[in-house]
N, C-alpha and C positions, 0 to 999 in steps of 0.2 A: 065761612060765617056757623054754620053751624058746630063744627069740630070747635070753636070757641066759644061758644055756647054750652056744650057739653064739659067742657073746660071748667068753666065759671060755674054751672051747676057742680060739679064733681068737688071744687071747693069746696062751696059754702055747704053743701051737706057735710066734708068731712069736717068741716069749722064746727057746724052745726053738734056732730055726734060725740067729738073731744067735748065740746062747750057742756054736753046732756051729760057724760062722763065726768067730768070734773065737778060737775053740781052735786050730781048723786055721793061721790066721795067725800064731798066736804061735807056735805049734810049726814054722813054719816059718821065723821071723823067730829063733828062739834054735838050730834047726840048723847048724853050720860051714859045709854044703857048700850052700848053699842059696846061691843067685842068684839077680838082680831078677829076670831070664826065668822063673825056676822058681815065685818071691813071686807073679808077676803069672797066671801057671796056675791056681797054688791061691788064689789070690784070687778070679778068673774062676767056679772049678769051684764056689768057697763061694755067690758072689751065685745061680748057677745051680742048686745044690742049695734055697738059701731061694725062689726064686722057683718053683719044681716044688714045693717043701712049702705055698708059702701057694695056689698053683693047687690045689694037692692039699682044701687046707681050705676054700678057697671050693665049690668044685665039692660038696663033702659038703654047704655048706650051701642 
């Protein structure tokens, strides 16, 4: 049971992280003042955030 719960938790965390990253990138793309450099920074931050979330979930297991 514990293994199944952790698997579900990890899946939900991954989905939330990917959704957040997609929202950040989509928001940056929709703004008028966004440049390629700014979008690259935003995408980089999103990837670092996803990595941090997944590391946190993995360490909880």
